[in-house]
DOGU-443886 format. One record per residue (C-alpha): residue number from 1; residue in one letter; x, y, z. Coordinates in nm, 2 decimals, always signed. Each point is the difference from the previous one (the first is absolute). Layout:
// DOGU-443886
(r NUM; "A"; (X; Y; Z))
...
// end
This chain:
// DOGU-443886
(r 1; "X"; (+11.91; +9.30; -3.90))
(r 2; "X"; (+0.17; -0.30; -0.17))
(r 3; "X"; (-0.23; -0.29; -0.07))
(r 4; "X"; (-0.01; -0.32; -0.21))
(r 5; "X"; (-0.20; -0.05; -0.32))
(r 6; "X"; (-0.19; -0.32; +0.04))
(r 7; "X"; (-0.12; -0.04; -0.36))
(r 8; "X"; (+0.30; +0.10; -0.21))
(r 9; "X"; (+0.13; -0.32; -0.13))
(r 10; "X"; (-0.24; -0.27; +0.10))
(r 11; "X"; (+0.03; -0.30; -0.01))
(r 12; "X"; (+0.37; +0.04; +0.06))
(r 13; "X"; (+0.17; +0.05; +0.34))
(r 14; "X"; (+0.11; +0.35; -0.10))
(r 15; "X"; (-0.13; +0.33; +0.13))
(r 16; "X"; (+0.08; +0.37; -0.02))
(r 17; "X"; (+0.06; +0.26; +0.26))
(r 18; "X"; (-0.22; +0.30; -0.06))
(r 19; "X"; (+0.00; +0.34; +0.16))
(r 20; "X"; (+0.38; +0.04; -0.03))
(r 21; "X"; (+0.12; +0.36; -0.02))
(r 22; "X"; (+0.09; +0.07; -0.36))
(r 23; "X"; (+0.28; +0.22; +0.11))
(r 24; "X"; (+0.21; -0.32; +0.05))
(r 25; "X"; (-0.01; -0.04; -0.38))
(r 26; "X"; (+0.09; +0.35; -0.08))
(r 27; "X"; (-0.34; +0.11; -0.14))
(r 28; "X"; (-0.10; -0.34; -0.15))
(r 29; "X"; (-0.23; -0.25; +0.17))
(r 30; "X"; (+0.08; -0.33; -0.18))
(r 31; "X"; (-0.30; -0.20; +0.12))
(r 32; "X"; (-0.12; -0.30; -0.19))
(r 33; "X"; (-0.31; +0.17; -0.16))
(r 34; "X"; (+0.20; +0.29; -0.13))
(r 35; "X"; (+0.28; -0.23; -0.12))
(r 36; "X"; (-0.24; -0.23; -0.19))
(r 37; "X"; (-0.24; +0.26; -0.14))
(r 38; "X"; (+0.23; +0.27; -0.15))
(r 39; "X"; (-0.21; +0.19; -0.25))
(r 40; "X"; (+0.31; +0.11; -0.20))
(r 41; "X"; (+0.10; -0.36; -0.09))
(r 42; "X"; (-0.11; -0.20; -0.30))
(r 43; "X"; (-0.26; -0.27; +0.05))
(r 44; "X"; (+0.24; -0.29; -0.07))
(r 45; "X"; (+0.24; +0.13; +0.27))
(r 46; "X"; (-0.28; +0.03; +0.25))
(r 47; "X"; (-0.10; -0.36; -0.08))
(r 48; "X"; (+0.36; -0.12; +0.03))
(r 49; "X"; (+0.03; +0.17; +0.34))
(r 50; "X"; (-0.30; -0.19; +0.12))
(r 51; "X"; (+0.13; -0.33; -0.14))
(r 52; "X"; (+0.34; +0.05; +0.16))
(r 53; "X"; (-0.15; +0.10; +0.33))
(r 54; "X"; (-0.21; -0.32; +0.00))
(r 55; "X"; (+0.32; -0.20; -0.07))
(r 56; "X"; (+0.18; +0.17; +0.28))
(r 57; "X"; (-0.27; -0.07; +0.26))
(r 58; "X"; (-0.03; -0.36; -0.11))
(r 59; "X"; (+0.38; -0.05; +0.03))
(r 60; "X"; (+0.01; +0.17; +0.34))
(r 61; "X"; (-0.27; -0.25; +0.12))
(r 62; "X"; (+0.21; -0.28; -0.14))
(r 63; "X"; (+0.29; +0.12; +0.23))
(r 64; "X"; (-0.02; -0.21; +0.32))
(r 65; "X"; (+0.01; +0.16; +0.34))
(r 66; "X"; (+0.33; -0.19; +0.05))
(r 67; "X"; (+0.17; +0.20; -0.27))
(r 68; "X"; (-0.11; +0.33; +0.15))
(r 69; "X"; (+0.10; -0.11; +0.35))
(r 70; "X"; (+0.35; -0.09; -0.11))
(r 71; "X"; (+0.02; +0.22; -0.31))
(r 72; "X"; (+0.38; +0.04; +0.01))
(r 73; "X"; (+0.04; -0.38; +0.00))
(r 74; "X"; (-0.19; -0.04; -0.32))
(r 75; "X"; (+0.13; +0.31; -0.18))
(r 76; "X"; (+0.32; +0.13; -0.14))
(r 77; "X"; (+0.18; +0.30; +0.16))
(r 78; "X"; (+0.06; +0.32; -0.20))
(r 79; "X"; (+0.19; +0.32; +0.09))
(r 80; "X"; (-0.19; +0.30; -0.14))
(r 81; "X"; (+0.17; +0.30; -0.17))
(r 82; "X"; (-0.06; +0.21; +0.32))
(r 83; "X"; (+0.17; -0.27; +0.21))
(r 84; "X"; (-0.32; -0.15; +0.15))
(r 85; "X"; (-0.06; -0.37; +0.01))
(r 86; "X"; (-0.29; -0.18; -0.18))
(r 87; "X"; (-0.10; -0.36; -0.03))
(r 88; "X"; (-0.16; -0.11; -0.33))
(r 89; "X"; (-0.22; -0.30; -0.07))
(r 90; "X"; (-0.06; -0.12; -0.35))
(r 91; "X"; (-0.33; -0.14; -0.13))
(r 92; "X"; (-0.20; -0.07; -0.31))
(r 93; "X"; (-0.30; +0.24; -0.06))
(r 94; "X"; (-0.29; -0.11; -0.21))
(r 95; "X"; (-0.18; +0.28; -0.20))
(r 96; "X"; (-0.34; -0.06; -0.17))
(r 97; "X"; (-0.06; +0.27; -0.26))
(r 98; "X"; (-0.29; -0.02; -0.25))
(r 99; "X"; (-0.03; -0.38; +0.05))
(r 100; "X"; (+0.37; -0.06; -0.05))
(r 101; "X"; (+0.24; -0.12; +0.27))
(r 102; "X"; (+0.36; +0.14; +0.02))
(r 103; "X"; (+0.24; -0.13; +0.27))
(r 104; "X"; (+0.27; +0.24; +0.11))
(r 105; "X"; (+0.27; -0.25; +0.12))
(r 106; "X"; (+0.25; +0.03; +0.28))
(r 107; "X"; (-0.04; +0.37; +0.05))
(r 108; "X"; (+0.10; +0.20; +0.30))
(r 109; "X"; (-0.34; +0.00; +0.16))
(r 110; "X"; (+0.01; +0.07; +0.37))
(r 111; "X"; (+0.26; +0.22; +0.16))
(r 112; "X"; (+0.05; +0.06; +0.38))
(r 113; "X"; (+0.17; +0.34; +0.05))
(r 114; "X"; (+0.18; +0.12; +0.32))
(r 115; "X"; (+0.09; +0.34; +0.12))
(r 116; "X"; (+0.21; +0.07; +0.31))
(r 117; "X"; (-0.08; +0.23; +0.29))
(r 118; "X"; (-0.27; -0.11; +0.07))
(r 119; "X"; (+0.03; -0.36; -0.14))
(r 120; "X"; (-0.32; -0.01; -0.20))
(r 121; "X"; (-0.08; -0.25; -0.28))
(r 122; "X"; (-0.24; +0.03; -0.29))
(r 123; "X"; (-0.11; -0.25; -0.27))
(r 124; "X"; (-0.03; +0.08; -0.37))
(r 125; "X"; (-0.17; -0.20; -0.27))
(r 126; "X"; (+0.09; +0.09; -0.36))
(r 127; "X"; (-0.06; -0.12; -0.35))
(r 128; "X"; (+0.21; +0.08; -0.31))
(r 129; "X"; (-0.19; -0.01; -0.33))
(r 130; "X"; (+0.22; +0.00; -0.31))
(r 131; "X"; (-0.04; +0.03; -0.38))
(r 132; "X"; (+0.03; -0.37; -0.03))
(r 133; "X"; (-0.29; -0.05; +0.24))
(r 134; "X"; (-0.21; +0.25; -0.20))
(r 135; "X"; (+0.08; -0.19; -0.33))
(r 136; "X"; (-0.12; -0.33; +0.15))
(r 137; "X"; (-0.33; +0.16; +0.11))
(r 138; "X"; (-0.02; +0.20; -0.33))
(r 139; "X"; (-0.03; +0.33; +0.17))
(r 140; "X"; (+0.12; +0.21; -0.29))
(r 141; "X"; (-0.10; +0.33; +0.16))
(r 142; "X"; (+0.28; -0.05; +0.26))
(r 143; "X"; (+0.28; -0.07; -0.25))
(r 144; "X"; (+0.12; +0.37; -0.04))
(r 145; "X"; (+0.01; +0.05; +0.38))
(r 146; "X"; (+0.18; -0.33; +0.06))
(r 147; "X"; (+0.26; +0.06; -0.26))
(r 148; "X"; (+0.14; +0.26; +0.24))
(r 149; "X"; (-0.07; -0.16; +0.34))
(r 150; "X"; (-0.16; -0.28; +0.19))
(r 151; "X"; (-0.32; +0.08; +0.19))
(r 152; "X"; (+0.05; -0.07; +0.37))
(r 153; "X"; (-0.29; +0.00; +0.24))
(r 154; "X"; (+0.07; +0.00; +0.37))
(r 155; "X"; (-0.19; -0.03; +0.33))
(r 156; "X"; (+0.15; +0.06; +0.34))
(r 157; "X"; (-0.15; -0.18; +0.29))
(r 158; "X"; (+0.03; -0.13; +0.36))
(r 159; "X"; (-0.10; -0.35; +0.12))
(r 160; "X"; (-0.21; -0.12; +0.29))
(r 161; "X"; (+0.10; -0.28; +0.25))
(r 162; "X"; (-0.31; -0.23; -0.01))
(r 163; "X"; (+0.00; -0.29; -0.24))
(r 164; "X"; (-0.29; +0.03; -0.24))
(r 165; "X"; (-0.15; -0.31; -0.17))
(r 166; "X"; (-0.04; +0.02; -0.38))
(r 167; "X"; (-0.31; -0.18; -0.12))
(r 168; "X"; (+0.15; -0.12; -0.33))
(r 169; "X"; (+0.16; -0.34; -0.06))
(r 170; "X"; (+0.38; -0.02; +0.03))
(r 171; "X"; (+0.03; +0.33; +0.19))
(r 172; "X"; (+0.18; +0.01; +0.34))
(r 173; "X"; (-0.11; +0.25; +0.26))
(r 174; "X"; (+0.13; +0.35; -0.06))
(r 175; "X"; (+0.00; +0.33; +0.18))
(r 176; "X"; (-0.21; +0.31; -0.06))
(r 177; "X"; (+0.17; +0.27; -0.20))
(r 178; "X"; (-0.06; +0.37; +0.07))
(r 179; "X"; (+0.09; +0.24; -0.28))
(r 180; "X"; (+0.13; +0.35; +0.05))
(r 181; "X"; (+0.05; +0.10; -0.36))
(r 182; "X"; (-0.03; -0.11; -0.37))
(r 183; "X"; (+0.20; +0.17; -0.27))
(r 184; "X"; (+0.18; -0.06; -0.33))
(r 185; "X"; (+0.35; +0.06; -0.13))
(r 186; "X"; (-0.06; +0.36; -0.12))
(r 187; "X"; (-0.03; +0.10; +0.36))
(r 188; "X"; (+0.33; +0.02; +0.19))
(r 189; "X"; (+0.13; -0.13; +0.33))
(r 190; "X"; (-0.14; +0.28; +0.22))
(r 191; "X"; (-0.30; -0.24; +0.04))
(r 192; "X"; (+0.23; -0.25; +0.18))
(r 193; "X"; (+0.11; +0.29; +0.23))
(r 194; "X"; (-0.36; +0.09; +0.07))
(r 195; "X"; (-0.08; -0.36; +0.09))
(r 196; "X"; (+0.29; -0.02; +0.25))
(r 197; "X"; (-0.12; +0.33; +0.15))
(r 198; "X"; (-0.34; -0.14; +0.05))
(r 199; "X"; (+0.14; -0.30; +0.18))
(r 200; "X"; (+0.21; +0.23; +0.22))
(r 201; "X"; (-0.26; +0.26; +0.09))
(r 202; "X"; (-0.33; -0.18; -0.03))
(r 203; "X"; (+0.08; -0.35; +0.13))
(r 204; "X"; (-0.25; +0.02; +0.29))
(r 205; "X"; (-0.28; +0.10; -0.23))
(r 206; "X"; (+0.10; -0.27; -0.25))
(r 207; "X"; (-0.01; -0.26; +0.28))
(r 208; "X"; (-0.33; +0.13; +0.13))
(r 209; "X"; (-0.16; -0.02; -0.35))
(r 210; "X"; (+0.12; -0.36; -0.04))
(r 211; "X"; (-0.11; -0.11; +0.35))
(r 212; "X"; (-0.35; +0.13; -0.08))
(r 213; "X"; (-0.01; -0.23; -0.30))
(r 214; "X"; (+0.10; -0.29; +0.22))
(r 215; "X"; (+0.37; -0.07; -0.08))
(r 216; "X"; (+0.33; +0.09; +0.15))
(r 217; "X"; (+0.25; +0.21; -0.20))
(r 218; "X"; (+0.38; -0.03; -0.04))
(r 219; "X"; (+0.12; +0.36; -0.01))
(r 220; "X"; (+0.36; -0.04; +0.11))
(r 221; "X"; (+0.23; -0.28; -0.12))
// end
């Protein structure tokens, strides 16, 4: 049975589907707890993940319901390598790490992805962390890794329909976000495929889980 985690990312308007069949992810279940608490990673990387996650959820709550409702109108169109269409919205993400603030400016932050037959859409939030960012925050442990590549953290989610008030000054109402998966760059694109399969085969269960929480869900574009 698919259900909603009500305590995952409080106080943000973001939640996680739990009870998904791990077979959609080809043997991996990339839920938030496993994504954050990976025992094989160094402590500084684990702390960085938590800082980036916090920045992602705050930025998602800064995104007005209007921008989600007319996402294509506020985003730039991109043609993917496989021929699919995506719409990308840029934003600034603030990361607080060990008491220091780093702003990742004008990054490709939210992407809306489409697949044809059936016409399903999916949102992705992602953050790129570079060697320059690590130097500003004095995270020397990450220099060897970042000489080779950026670190990219991603979360794939659906949105509700109801406008949700944010009880912080200067925030417009937003929408609830319901995450299907969290992963980083070292994992390949089969996770996107798994998420689209969930939308195609489990849409009724997803909608039922969200309605039990008290929101309506946009499954199809």
